N, C-alpha and C positions, 0 to 999 in steps of 0.2 A: 636497335633499342628505339618502338616508338612509347612516348609517354603518355596518359591521357585518354587513351581511345574508350568511348563510349561500348556499354555493353551490345552483343550481336554476333552476328555472322558475317566473316570477313572470308575473303579471296585474296591471298600474299601472290604475289608477281614480284620473281627476280630477276632480275638479268645481270650482265656482266660482259662487257667486251672477252670477244675471245669464245664464248660460252653460250648454247645453247641457254632460254627461259626458260626458268621454273615454275611450277605455282602452286601452289596448298588450297584448294578449296574448303567448303563447308566446315573454314575454323570459327569455331565459336571461341569468344571470350567473356568473359564471367564478370561480375562483381569487384574491384579491386584485385585484379587474377593477375601473377605474372604467365606468363605463356612461354614458352623459349620452342621455335622452330628450328630444326637441322632440314640444311638445304645438300644434294651433290648438283653441282651443275657439270653434264656433257660439254668434251667440247665441242664446235659451233660444227664442226666437219662430219657429226651425229646429227643423222638426220631425227630418228627420232624422240618427239617432244617427251618433257617430262612432266609429268604430272602426280598431286600426292592428294588423297582426298582422309584429312585429320582424322581423327576420333574426337568426340565432345566429349569425353572423360580423357585427362592426359595426363602422366607422372607432373607433380613439379618439381622440376628440376632447379628451380634457381629462388625459391623459397620456403622458407623455415616454419609461416604458419604454420596453425593448425582452425580449420574451419571447414563450414558448408556454406556450399551454393546451392537453394532453392530455383530453379528455375521458373521461366512460364510457365510450363506443359506443365510443370510436376503440381507447380501453385495452381493449374487450373484443373490439373485432369484426376487429381488424387483425391479421395471421398475425405469428405472435410465438413465435421459437425458444425453449424452454422455458419461456414466459409467462415473459418476463425483461420488467414496465414499461418497464426503464433504456434498452432497447435505442430508445423511441419516442424517450426524450429526444433523440436525434439529428434528429430531425425540424423542432430549432430553428434556424434560421440561423448561424450562425458556432460551432457542435455538432460536434466529433469524439470519435472512439471508437475508443478499438486494438484494432485485429481480430488480431494476432498471439497465436496459439494459447498461446505460450510467454512474454505477458508475465505479470507482476504483478500488471497491473490487471486481466488477461482474462481469469482460469484456470490460469497458469500454474504449473509442478506446485512450484516452491518459494512457492508464495504459500499463507497459510492461511488469507484473507481474500477473496477471491475464485471459493473453491472449489464454492459456491451459485449464483455469478453474477457477471458484469464490475458494475464499478463504475466502468470507465474515462468520462473526461466533464471535455473539454477546451473551453472559452469564451474566444475572443479569447486565444488560447496559453496559457492556463494552463494549467497542470501536470496531470496522468491524475487528479492522488487529490485536488487541492485544491475539493471541494466539497464545500458547508454543506446536508445533507441534511437535511430535516424534516420530521417523521408530527407531522400535525395540529396543528403549531405547536411540537413538543417537538422535541430534539433526536434523531438518529437518526444518531448520524457513530459510526464504530471510531476510535480513536485514533491508533494504532500507524503507520497506513498511510493511514488517510485512506480507508476503506473503510466497509460500510453494516452495521448493526448488526441490522436487518428490513429482510426483501426480502419485503411483503408479497405477498398471490394481489391478481392481477388484481380478481379479484371482488370482492374488499377497497375498490378504490380508488373511492372518485365523483372523484374528476380529479385533476391532477398539472399543476404549472406551472413550466416552466423560465424563471429571471430571469435575465438574461446584464448587459444596460446598463440606468443609472442608475435603479436599482428604491431604493424608497423607503428612510430611511433607518433605519426598521425594525430592516433585514436589511443585512448583508454582514459575515460575521464572517470568508469565505476569501477567498484571490483570485481561488478558482473562480465557478462560477454558484451561487446559491442554489435545491434545488428544493423547492417545497413541495404536500406528499402531501395528499391528504385525503381520510378514510373513508368509509365509507358507513354510517351512520342508517340507524333502521329509521321507518316510516311508519303511516299507520290500516291501510293494505293490507294480508295477508303477502303478499310475494313470497318464492322461495327459485330454487335451479336444483341441480343435481348434474350432473358431467363427470366426466370422465373425457377424460385424449391419452396414445396410447401410438405407437411408434415402433418396428420388431422389424425384427431382423437379415435373417428371409426375403426383406423388401423392399427392402432394398440392395445396394447394387453394392460390392465389393470398391475400396476408395481407391487411388490412384495409389500410393503409398508403398507397400501393404500387400503382402504375396506371396499370403496368402491372406484370404481375406471378416472381416475381423474381426470381432465382438460388437459390435453396440450396439440397446440394450434402454433403453427409457424409458418408462415409466408415471408420468401424470402425472392426481391422483385426487382428487375433494376434494365439498366446496359451500356452498351459503349461503344462510342465511335472516333475513331481518327482519319485524318487524311492531310492533305494537302492543300493549306490556302491557295498557294503561290508552289509553284513548281520549283523543287531542289530548291526554296530558298524559307518560306513560311509553314509549318507546321502547325496541325492544334489536335489536339488530346480530351476527350471529356467523358465522364462516366459518374451513373447514379447508381445505388443501392439503397433500396428503404428492404427493412428485417418489423412483422410483425410477427409476436409471440405471446401465446397464451398458456402457461403453463400452469397446471393448478398442480400446489405441493402439501402431500399429506402431514398435519401435522396430529399429532397424541400426547396428550400430557396429562398435570393433577391441579385441576380446581378445584375451589371449595364447594361443598355442596347447596343445595339448597337452604336443607336444616343449618349449617355452619354458619349462615349470614345470619340468624336469629339469634344466633349461639348456642345451637345445640350441637356437641360435640362428639355426640355417643354411636357415629357410627366411624371413626376414625381412625384409621392405622398408623399413621405418620407422629404418633405421644411419642416424646422422647423425654420424661420425667426417670430419675434412676431412683427418686424418694417412692416414688407409688408408681411403678408402671403400669401402664395404662389408661392413665387418670392426666389430667390438666392440674398445671399446678396453679395455685391462688396466689401469684406476689404480692397481694396487701395482707395477707392473713399475719397477726402479731402472735409467736408461739409465745412469747411471754404471758399472754393470757391465756391459752391452753386453747386458742383459734386452730381447724384444719388447715392444714395446709394443701387441700384442694377442694374443687368447688364442691357448694352443699345442696341436693335435695331436701323435701320435708319426705322423712321414710313412707313408702308407699307409693310415691309416683313418679319412684325414680325410672319407669321400667314403660308409664304411660307414654300414649302421644306426645302431649302436652304436660314435660312436668312441670311441677311449682318448686323454684329453690326457696334455700330459709334466707330468711332476710339481712343484707348486711348491714352493717356497722359504717360509722362516720370517717373510718380508715378503710374501710372495703373488706375488712373484717366477716364471717358467718357466721354464725351459732352451729355446731355441731349438730347435723345430722345424716344422712347415708351418701358418700362421696358419690358424685356424678361428672357427667363429661356437657356440662351448659354450666352458657356464665350468665349471672342474674343483669338482669334490664337495668339495675342500677349502676353495673360496673363497664357496659358500653358506651363506645368513647364515640359521639355524632360523628366527629369526621372518618373514625377507622369504619364506621356504620355503610358514610356517602361512597368508602374508596374500597369497601365488599360486597357492594350491589354493584360494584361495574365488572364484575364477572360476569361472564355469561353462562345460562345456568347448562347445565351440565349432569352426567346421571348422580343419584342417588347412593348409590352404591359405588365400588373402586374394583375394577382387574385386574388378576394377578399381578400381574406388572405394575399398580399401587396409578392406575391412568383409570379419571373417566369421563373426557373429553375428547371428543375427535373432530375436526372440520377439514375442508380441502380446497380453499380460497384460493386464489387464480392472481399469480403475480403475471406482471404484465409489461413488455418492451415495445416501447417505439422508434424507431431508429428511420436517420437518412442522412445520405453522408454521400459527397460527389467533392472528385476535384475536376480542375479546369488545367491545362497544361499547353501551352505557347513554346515551338520553338522560331528558332529566327535565324538564317545563316545570312549575314552582313556581307562577309567575302569568303574566302576559303580559308584567310586568315582570323576573321572572328565569329563568335557563333553565341548566344545565347538564350538562357527557357527561363520561362517562369509559370510557377504553377503555385495553385490555392487550390487548398482540400479546406471539405467544410463538412460535419461529424458533428450531429446534433439527437439527444437519445433525451424518452422522457422513460419512467418508472417509476410502475407501481409494487413496490414491497413485502409482499402480507405478513403480519408477523405473528399471524397462528387464530384469531378471533375477532368478530367484528367492530369490534373497538377496542377500549385502554389495554387489553388482556394479550399479554406473547407469550410464547420460551422461552423469552429470552432479554434481559434488562436492557442490553444493547440492539434490537433487532425487532425493535417495537414497528406497527403500521407506521410505512413511511412512502413518500414521494419522491425520487430522485432524478433529478436533471443535470445532462451531461452538455455542455459547448462547449465544440472544439473548434479551434480554426489556426488554419496554418497554412503560412507564406515562405515560396523560396525563391530565388535570383540566382541566375548564377552565368556569370559568361569567361569564355573562352579564347586567350588573343594566342597565337599563334606568331612567336617571335620569326625561330627559323624549326626546320627539321631538331633541330637540339636543342629548343629554350621556348617553355611552352610556358604558360602563366594562365590559372582558374581566379577567378575571385569568386563568393558566395554570401549571401545575407541571407538574413530570412527572421520570422517573428510568429510564435507560436502560444497559443493559448489555447488553455482549457480550466474552463470552471465547473466545478461537480457541486450540487447543492443536494440537502437534507432538508426535508420538511417532515416532522415525526407528524402522527396521528393528528392530535392535539393542539398541535402548536400553530397559535392565534388564540383560541374559544377562551384561554385565563381560566380551564377548569381548576386549577387548584385552589383561587379564590373562590370558586362558584360552591367547594367543597367546606369553606372555613377552612385552610389552611393559610395561615396569615403571613406574608413577606414572602412567599413560595414567586410571587409571580411580579417582578419589581421592574416592568419598565409602561413607564407611561406613553413610548409611542406605540402601543400595540390599543386594535380597535377598542376590546373587550376588558380593559384594564381597570383593574381597581382605582377608587377615588385615592390619592395619598401618596403611591407609591415614587421608588427610587429612579429614576432613569438611568439604565443602562447604558441604551446608543442613543445616542441625538439623530441617526436613520435612520434603522430599520429596527423592527419588531420582534427580540430577543425576549426572551423570559414570558413565556404567554401560553403553557400546557400545561399539562398535568404531572406534577414529582414522581419521578422515577421510581418505584419501588419493587426492592430484591424479597423474594417471598421464601426463602427457604427451599423446599420439593417443590412448592407451588408454581403455579405459572407466577412472571413479575406482572406487573402492575403500569402504567402510567408514561410517560415518555422517556424515550432514548436518552441520555445524556451526550452532549456533544452535536444539541441539534435544537433551532434550526441551528443548521451547517453553510459555509460554505469556502470549498479548499480552491482556493484562485490560483493558475499559477499562467505566467507572462515570461517568459524567453525572446531577447533581441540578444541577433548571433550574425560575425562575420568573421569569415576565413576568407585566406588566401595563403595561395599554394604559389614556389614553382619552379619548374621541373627542369631539369641542366643536364643533358647527357655528355657526359668531357669524358674523354677514352673507352674505361672501360667502365664507368662511373655514372650511372644513373642515379643524378643527387636531387630531392627534393625538400625547400626551405619551405617553411610555412607558419602559421600561427592563428588562431581564432581567439575569441574571446567572445564571452557568453555574459550576459545581465541578464542574473535569473531575479523577478517576483516569486514570492508566495505571499498569498492576497489570504491570510482565515480570519473566517468570521465564528466564531463560538467562544461560549463560556465554561465548559466544560457543561458540569450540572448547574443548569442555566435556570431550573426549575426548583434545583431541590432534589434531593436523593435519600432515600428511605431506605438504611439498611436492615433488613427484618429474618434474623434466623432461627426464632422462635426460642429464642433463652429465655424467656421470666414464665409463660404459661406449658414452653415443650411444643408448642404448633407454633407456626409462624402463625395461620387464618387469625386463632384465637387470639394474637401478641396481637396484632392487627386490630381486632374487634375493642381491643378494652382501651388501645393506642398508645401503647409501651411499645418501639422497636430498640434492636442493638445499639443506633446510631442515625443522625441527619445530619446531611452537608450540604452545605446550597454555595456556588460558588458565582460571583460577578466581576467582570470590568471595570474599567474608567477610563472616561477620554477614549466612548467610544469600544465598539463589541468590534472590528474589523482592526487586524494587525496586517503589518504589513513588512516582510521579513527580507532583507535587500543582501543580497551578496553575488559576488562578478568573481569570472573562472577565464586566466586571464594563460594562455597555452601555445609555446611557441615549438618548435623541432626542425630538427635535422633527417634526414632519413638516406641511409648509402647504400643503394642495392651493387655492389662491387664482384666483378666476373673478374675472377686473379684469376683462372683458368682457364681453359674450353668446360672444366669437367665442374670447377668450383666456384661456386658464388658465397660470397658471403653479406649479410644484410647487418647493416649496420646504423643504428639513429641512435637518438636520443631526446627527451623532453622537457620540458619543464614544467610541471604544472602549478600555478600562481593560484591559490585562491582564498579570497578575504575572508575573513570571519563574518558572520551575518551580523544585520542590522536590523532595527526596526524603525521605519516610513516618518514618525515620530518620536523615538526614541524613548517606546515606552516599555524597557524588560531593564532587568535586576539581574545581576548572576550570587550566589553565596560563594562568597570563596571559602570552604571547604578547610582549610590550613586556617586562615586567620578569625575565620569567625563574622567576616563583616560584607556586609552589601555592599556592592560596588554598581551602583546606580545611576542611568543614561537619563539622561534633562535634569531639569528642577521640577520636583513635586511638593507640593506643602505640605503632606502626609508625613516626609521627612523631615519638620519641624522640631520634634520630641524626639524625634533618631541622634545621640550624639553620633560626632563627628568618628567616633572610635569606630563605630558598629558602620554607618550608616556615611559611603565614601561615593562624589558625585563624578563620573567617569563622563569619557566619550562616550558614543553609540555602540561602541564596541566592546563594551564593558567586562574589558580588562583581559579579555581574549588577545594574545597575542598572534601577528600574523608568520605563519609560517612557510619559512623561505628554501626548506630543505626540500621537495619532494620534484627530487632528481629521480628522473625514469630515464635506465639504458635499455637499449635492445639490441639482442648479438642474437643472428639467425648463420647457421650452415649449412648449407645446399650441397652434396655432393652426387656427382654420378663414379661410382668406385670403377666404373669398366667402361666409361666411356657413354654411357647407351642412354636414350632418353628412355628405357625399360624401369630401369630403377635409382631410385637415389635417395640415402641415408640425410637425411635431417635432423637436427639439431639446434636447442632453441633457448636462450633464457633473457628474462625480461621481467621490469617493475613497474605494478599500474600504481596507482594513488584513487582512491574513494573522494569524489566531492559533493558527493550526493548525501540529503539530510535524509527524507526516507521517515520520519520519526513522528508526521502524521503532523498534529496540531498539539501536538507536545514540545517545550522550550521553556526558554528564559523570561516569555512574555508571562508565565503563570506565578511571579513572582510580585511580594510588594516592592513599591505604592502603587502599580497598576492592576493588580489582584484580587480581591477577596477571598475568602473561605467563614463559612459561616462550620465548626465542628460542634454539635451537640453530643459528646458520647458521657455522660454526667453517669452512667449506668444505673439502677431503681432508684430518682428521687419520686415519683416518678417521673415518663420526661418531663419537662421544663424551658420553658423561653431561660435563654442563656441570665444570668444574673436572678431570679427569681428564686428566695430562699426555702421556700415554705411551699409545698403544693400537697392536696388530696387529691384523692384518686381521680375523681371528676367532678365535674361543674366549676372550679374553679379555675378563675383567671389567670393564663398565661399557664395551665395544664394541660398537659395532651400532644395529640397529633398537632394541632391547630397551632401552639407556640412555638414549635419545634425549629423554625427557620426565624423566630422572631427573636432580639428585634435587629431589621434589616442594617447591612453597614452602607450609613448616607457619606462619608467621605473617603479618600485612600488611606489607606490602615500606616498605619508605623510599624513596620517591618516586625520590630522587637513583640509584635503583638499578635506577631504573623501565627494563625494555630492550623495551616493548613499543609499539605506538603509543598517543601523548599527542595526546587531547582539547583542544580552546583552542575559547572561545566570544569574544568581541570583549565587555567592560564595556559597551559602552553599544548593545547590543543592539537594536537596535529593529525592530517588525512589518513584513514586505512590503508596501510601499505601492501601489496599482495606481489610476492616475489613467485614466476613462473619459469621450471623450466620445464621440457620433455625432449625425449629421440626417439624417433623411430623410421623406420624403413618403408620404402613407398614400391609396389613395382604391382606392373602391367602384366596380368595373368594372359591366355592363349584365353579368345571369346572379346577380346578389348574389354576386360575386367580390371581396375584398380587396386588393390589390397595395400589397404593401411592399415600397420602394424606398431607400436611403442607403448612406451612409459610415456607418463605426464601428470604431474605436481603443481603442489604451490603450498606456499608458507605466509600467512599473514598475521600482519602484528597494529596497534592501533587501531583495529576495530569499533567501531560506533558502540560504545554497549550504555544503554538508558533505563530509568526505574529503580535500578537496586536501592537499597538504603543502607545509605552511610555512614548511619550516625547507628553505631552498632559494636556491643564491648565487643569481648576478645568471645572466639567458640568456646564454649562448654568443655569442649576436650582437650582445650592447652592446660599446663601445670598449672595445678592450680584454680581449675573449675570445679564445676559440677560433676563431668563425666570426665575425669583427662586418661588422655592414650599415652602413652608411650612413642615418644617420636615426632610427634605433631609438632608445630610448631605456627600454620597458617594463619593468621590475623591477630597470633597472641601478643601481649604484652599493652590490650585496651583496655584499661581495670574497668572503665564507667563508660557510656554514651557519651559522649564530647558534650553536648547539646542538651542534655538531657532523654531521659529514655522512654517521653512520651513526642519525640521529632522525628516526622522523618525527614529525611534529607536526600533527594531523590537521586543520584548521580546520570548527567550526558556525559561520559570518559570514552578515553580512547584506550580501553584496558582489552579489549577483545583478542582471541587471539584463536586461528586455524590450520589445524595442516592435513592436506590432499595429497594422494597418493592414487593412482590407478594404469589400471590397461587397459589399452585402446585397439581396439578392431572396426577396422570398416573395410566395406569393398564395396562400390562400386561400377556400374556400366550405363553409358547411353548410347549405344548402337544405333542408327539406322540401319547399318547391314541386317542386323539379326533380329531386330523391330523390339529391344529389351530396353528398357529403361527402370532400373533398380538400384535398389541404396539397402545395403545390410549395414 
């Protein structure tokens, strides 16, 4: 047994007294591989030499782990779109990846995490963002959404392995796979490469949904160089890769026509009005006075290019005339007019699909990434390496139009930057041929930033929307506003506006945004060979920081489904929308979430007999509850109805002690000490041959990740405030206003939807937003895995693996579901009782009122996965074939 050998190709020479030496050449050792070699030694009197040339893919006769190694040759030589190594991970059985280009994990326009490349990877039914990415043994994760910090160049990768089932107790901090990436090191001989890959628009055809050939230019260029600074002692390896991509993105959608912007909706296929199909409703009409419920034109003018509207009275009703879809000028809200004018000019009529606007803006990505690695051998017993990696990217992601109109409310035109840094240091000390220690330390940092199209312009204030832009730190901020942040410009854009069937307007929520990850990690492992036991003991600590700057709907959010007139554009024009929301934080816009992961383990690979090996291990995953750097979070205990508030805040002064309880930074979340992870594996050679192995295993893993983005307990009062203006048709007015005419009165219309601003931390009892609740006995997600497979070497050096792999998951984090609900209607006594239905029954009414939403952050999810997996692999230098099926 020889532990802790590095990745590489070895020659194994065996000698024994009285026997002829034997040698096995070209033995390739892969990352985290347990390789068994058998030698037959001839008596010394026999003069023939014994030499064995090992195949590069071997049956795993001493290890029950399921996974897949991707070698440097495969990484470098297999075709990869964009040179993204993550694509090769899907060659692992049971592994899938999202292919939808709009997916958050696969380069979707709302994603700041996957602009450089996909990180979607699901194994055994795990969530696509539950992978533990390790670079040279150091943490390489992005914490807010489960992304990757450093995407190394494929020229820098020696090889990587995707661990899927029943692997060593040393690993396993996520509910998904663990991916071990090993970077290249230098050698005595100098080796280098230069490259450029390109794709050009002139070589492409028009895509199916584009009206013209869209631009697509991709240039990737760089190089790598490795060698010795001092022969046999000090080595270096460095690489650089740049990426310049310009990709036209076809958009097609629906925007208000030029006529609609003036109030003329006579060419409008989207009107939804049950009472008078095809006609806009006049929501100001008083039917008790005999006023018509649709907009009226003077008879005879309804078909003229410029029809004449019937006069409006003091409350917005009209005298009877001829029904038409023209809004009188007196009913048009000035802010609504200003906002609808922000749409680009589209066609005057609509296509058969209901669209009238198309555009092919260009999405841009500029990225530069490099790695520097130094290896040094102090002696035959001491070696060390250090690596620094840098990944910087800027992206321009168009929303569809040149301005504030976009295809989705959360995909406005935006600029995204990614700042990745990763440092790893490792020292290996050989005490003897039976005792080896390895120490690792590292730092991982990835900060992702989003700036939406109008951030910093205070466009809402310019359009007349009061108290939408409330940060005095912004250069263009209106006078007399509330300060949301003492450092950064937050809340100085255009209110996001959902527009039903039309494209949205404004700056997306959660922008400006910062998703900041810092992970400080140390680990140590000690390998001991004692008789038939190869024992590894060790532990690791990861101190994790997530620094998130956001205010959810920092400029406000208008929700507009067209419920008043029957058309969302018409509702906007008269200044009436379904609702308005505005969020803000207190004591700063950046929250710093902190938690630590402690992991201790012991792993024993026990060679019970020459044909039977047991892989026995156990780990303890100890994860502290999330705290906030300045105690700016609170938790709503759904069982008691109490707010558990960290720190001290003046907003609690009016809140009775029975409702608001001061706690420490953990806000009542108990420390979970039960995350014990046994690992049991068996590898058996039933006929004593290296060509066949039966393997089985059982393991428990826990999920220490959050990966819920910017959501969390920081969104609770008194550190978070929200204005919710859902008064129905009054018409829309500032909160607290009692009477309001249709237009022209102070406090009315879109201008006052977010007024008055909240100027001090709110009393939790007065909070009208969504309340965040995490169960106090919260536990890490637990995954139980089991597998049984047979591995056999076929003729032609093909290794075939086939068998069953399954998992059962409990305590999976689930968020966003409303806990404050009454029993389903299917329960006995409900409006639609179903025989035998009992789930959720017994709650006569929502405990905290019918209009309060209590969003869960609970460990209540479950999952089940069963599969039959088969793999055939060969990498034979004899036949020149490298294949994986």
